[in-house]
C-alpha positions in Angstrom: -7.4 -6.3 -0.7 -8.8 -10.1 -0.7 -11.5 -11.4 -3.0 -12.6 -14.9 -1.2 -15.7 -16.0 -3.7 -18.6 -18.2 -3.4 -19.0 -19.9 -6.5 -22.5 -22.2 -7.6 -22.6 -23.6 -10.6 -20.2 -21.8 -12.3 -21.5 -18.4 -11.4 -20.1 -16.1 -9.0 -23.0 -15.2 -6.1 -20.7 -13.8 -3.3 -17.5 -12.0 -3.2 -15.7 -10.3 0.1 -12.7 -9.9 1.7 -13.3 -11.4 5.0 -12.7 -15.3 4.6 -14.9 -16.6 7.7 -17.9 -14.3 6.0 -17.6 -16.2 2.7 -17.5 -19.4 4.7 -20.9 -18.5 6.5 -22.4 -17.4 3.6 -21.6 -20.6 1.5 -22.5 -22.6 4.9 -26.2 -21.0 4.7 -26.6 -22.3 1.1 -25.2 -25.7 1.7 -27.8 -25.7 4.7 -31.0 -24.9 1.6 -29.7 -28.0 0.0 -27.6 -26.1 -3.0 -24.1 -27.2 -3.6 -22.1 -23.9 -3.0 -18.2 -23.4 -3.0 -16.2 -21.2 -0.8 -13.1 -20.5 -2.7 -10.0 -18.8 -0.8 -8.2 -16.3 -2.5 -4.7 -17.2 -2.7 -2.8 -14.4 -4.7 0.2 -13.1 -2.7 -0.3 -9.9 -0.7 1.8 -6.8 -2.2 5.1 -5.7 -0.1 4.5 -3.5 2.3 6.7 -0.5 2.5 8.6 -0.2 5.5 7.5 2.0 8.3 10.2 5.0 9.5 11.1 4.2 12.9 10.3 7.3 15.1 13.3 6.8 17.8 14.6 9.8 19.3 11.7 12.0 19.0 10.0 14.0 21.2 6.7 12.4 22.7 3.9 13.5 20.7 1.6 14.3 23.2 -1.2 12.5 24.8 -3.6 12.4 27.8 -1.0 13.8 30.0 -0.7 16.9 27.8 -4.4 17.4 27.9 -4.8 17.4 31.2 -2.5 20.2 32.2 
């Protein structure tokens, strides 16, 4: 999971996974006159395992199955 940060004077004030939330927090601090910096987490995401293809299997059901 991502860990974007808001730094102020070398201290981490806020860390979050959502980049837009971190940006808004830093913007709010800047509006108060503090020199906050939003730092994006640039570590590469781990490779995802391929999902199995479910071609050829019968349908799972759904709304049509529940009606009748």
